[in-house]
C-alpha positions in Angstrom: 109.9 109.3 125.6 107.2 108.1 123.3 104.5 105.8 124.8 104.3 102.6 123.7 101.3 100.9 122.4 101.2 98.1 124.8 102.7 99.8 127.6 106.1 97.7 127.0 104.4 94.3 127.7 105.7 92.6 124.3 108.5 94.7 123.2 110.5 98.0 123.7 109.8 101.4 122.2 112.3 101.3 119.2 110.9 97.7 118.2 107.4 99.4 118.2 108.7 102.2 116.1 110.1 100.0 113.7 106.9 98.1 113.2 105.1 101.4 112.9 107.4 102.5 110.1 107.2 99.0 108.2 103.4 99.0 108.5 103.2 102.3 107.2 105.3 101.7 104.3 103.4 98.5 103.5 100.1 100.4 103.8 101.5 103.0 101.2 102.7 100.1 99.1 99.4 98.1 98.8 97.6 101.4 98.3 99.6 102.1 95.3 99.3 98.5 93.9 95.7 98.4 94.4 94.7 101.8 93.0 97.1 101.4 89.8 94.1 100.3 87.7 91.9 103.0 88.8 94.5 105.6 88.2 95.1 104.3 84.6 91.3 104.5 84.1 91.2 108.1 85.2 94.2 109.2 83.5 92.9 107.6 80.3 89.4 109.1 80.3 91.4 112.6 81.2 93.4 112.2 78.0 89.9 111.3 76.1 88.5 114.1 77.4 91.1 116.5 76.6 91.2 115.1 73.1 87.5 115.7 72.7 87.7 119.2 74.1 90.5 120.0 71.4 88.2 118.7 68.8 85.4 120.8 69.8 87.5 124.0 70.1 88.6 123.3 66.7 85.0 122.7 65.4 84.0 126.1 67.1 87.0 127.9 65.6 86.2 126.6 62.0 82.5 127.6 62.5 83.4 131.1 63.6 85.7 131.5 60.4 83.2 130.0 58.2 80.5 132.6 59.4 82.6 135.5 58.5 
């Protein structure tokens, strides 16, 4: 049997389990909500970086062909 948080003084194990699940779900929902703008910023920066890297690779390829 799982121990209760408060030794059963205020509610039963099943109620504590339900509250634990609800609070965990709420935590993850709030975490996703509050990190959305950060995630969008990081994704945008990654897209920009990939674009810049492709441009640098293209320039390097053209320079190598030009030297030949």
